[in-house]
N, C-alpha and C positions, 0 to 999 in steps of 0.2 A: 495458606494465607488467604484472608478474605479481602475482596476489594472494598475500599471504603464507600459508605453509603453516599457521601458527598464526593463525586469524582474529582473535584478541585482539590481535595485533601490529599491526593495520591503524590507522594514525592519520589525522587529518584531511587531511594533504597526500596521503597514499597514496589515500584514498577519492576525493578531488577527482580525482587523476590517472586512476583507474580509471573513475569516472563520466564524465569527458570523453571518455575512450577508448572506452567501451562502452555507456553507458545510452541515449544519444540518438540513435542511428542509426536511420533509418526502417525500419518493420517489413517483412519480406518476406512475412509472413502475419499476418492478424489474429490478436489474442490475447484470450482472455476466458474466461468460466466453462466454455465448451465444451471448453478444454484437458484437463480431467478428466472431461467428459462428451461425447465427440465426437459421439455420436448426436443431441445436442441443438445442433450447430453452426448449422444454418440457422435454427432457431427463435430462438436467442439473437441471431444477426446481424439478424434481422428485427425483434426486439423492441427492440434498444438503438438508440434514436433521441435520447434526451435528453442534451445535452452537460453534462458535470459535470467537476470537477477535485478532486483531494486533494492535500495537502501531505504529502510524507515528509520529516519534519523530523529530520535526523540531528544530533544535539547533539555538540559537540566538548567532551568531558569532560576533555580533557588526557590522562589515562591511558588512557581507553578512549572508543569512540563509543557513543551509545545513540540510540534512535528513540522519539519521543513518539507515544503512542497514546491514545485515549480510550474510555471505556465510554459509549455513548449511553443517553439516558434511556428508560424503558419507553413513555413517552407520544409519542414521535416515530412519524410515520405511515410511515417508510421504515427499515428495518433497525433497529427499535427494540431496546434492550438489548444490542446487539451492540458489540464492540470495533471501532473504526474509526480511520482517518486523520482530521485535521482536513479538512473539505472539505464540498462540496455543489454544487448546480446552478450552472451559469454563467449569470449574470443578463445581460439584454440592455445593461445599463450597464457590465458588466465589459469591459475591454480584451482579454480572452482568458483562458486557463487560469491564467497566473501571477498575474493580478490577482485572479481569482475564489478561487484556493487561499489567497492572503495575506488577502484580506478574510474569508473563512471562517474562517481560523485565528485571526485577531484577535477575530472575534465569538464563536467557540466556546470559546477558550482564553486570550484576551487576549495572544497572541503579538505582540510588537512587530516590524513589518516591518523596522525599523531594525537589528534583531539578526539579521536573516535574510540569508544570501548564497545566491540562488537559482542552482543549477548548470545547470538545463535541465529540459526536459519530455520525459518518456518517451512512446512510442507509446500510443495509446489501449488501455484494457481494457475489454471489452464484457461486460456483465452481463445476467443472465435477468431482472432487475428493471427493465430498460429503459434503462439508462445507459450512455453511452460516456465512460468515465472517463480523464481526462489526468492521470496522476501527476506532480506538480512535485517535483522532487528538490532539496533545500536543505540546507546547512550552517547550524547555529544556534549562536550563541555560548553558551559554558558558563553554567550556572545562570540560565536564562531566568525571568523572573518571569511565572508562569502563574496564571490564575484561570479556574475552570471556570463557563461560563454555564449555570446550573442548569436552564434551560429546554430546553437541548440535551444537556448533558454531566453524566453522573452523577459521573465522576471522571477525573483525568489520571494516566497512569503512564508510565514509560520502560522500554525492553526493550533489553538490550545488542545492538548491531548483530551482534556475533559469533553470538549465539544465533539470529537471524533468517536468518543466511546459512548455518548449519550444517544441511545437509539431513537429518541424523538426528533433527532436531526437527520435520521436516515429515511429517504423518501423513495417511492417507486415512480418512475416515469415510463411512458411507452411511445413508440411510434411505429409506423408500417414501414418495413424494409424489405424490398424485393416481393412485395405482395402479401407479407405476413407480419402480423403485429408481434413485436419484441419488446420485452420489458428490460429495464435497466435501473440501477440504483443511482440516486443523486443526493448530494449533501451540500446545498449551497451554503457558502460562509462569506457574508457580506457580499462584496463584489465578485468573489471568486466562486466559480461554478464546478464543484467536484462531482464526477460522474463516471460511469463507464468502468473500465478495468480498475482504475485507481480506487473508485469507491468500493468495488468488489474486493479488493485487497484490504482495504480499511475494514470492511464488513467481517472478512475472514479473520482479521487481527483481532477486531473487537469480540468477536464470539468466542474465540479461544482464551482471550485474556479474562474475559468476564464470566465465561462458563455459558454463554447463550447457545441456544440450539442452532444447529447448522441447517436446519430445513425452515421453510416458510419465510424466506427473506421478504421483508416489508409486507407481510400478510399474504404472500404467494406461497402456495404448497410446494416444496421442492425436495 
């Protein structure tokens, strides 16, 4: 199936077909933060040892699809204050990434698993913060009743799927960290600043779904 020329025309049935065809094939190469910082590839792959899962919840809004994201509270130990997908570490009692992602989504935003149709699990995304993240892609029924867990989530918001798939909204930023310049992806949406690991997972998702190249993120050779 071909992706529509106008991304706003992608409906739930079309998204499901594209996801089934493109998102869940095994990776031929590892993917992670090093895609935009290839010089850190070996370091990231050595660091990323802790299994985690996130839910990419695509809401079927009827007229348009959107994706649920959260703003993490400032008091969390990891990625505090950042925009993120619902998710977290895979616990020993979890049956795998799907169970972990659904559990975390219920704990963080009150998402009822009964309103979620899991489509599959994408190949892992490796982070410099030490995680091997399995993105679990799902369709969510329209108007899910969500409640933020204030211990973990400052607020919940939705972004049009078309916005996240449009590469003109994908930008590259950089800063000096520990004496070396590092690059990162950013996707500002209104007052919401999507960047870092979450932006990297979105880029991974976009490239697989639309058939984009996995190298040269944001004009950087990777």
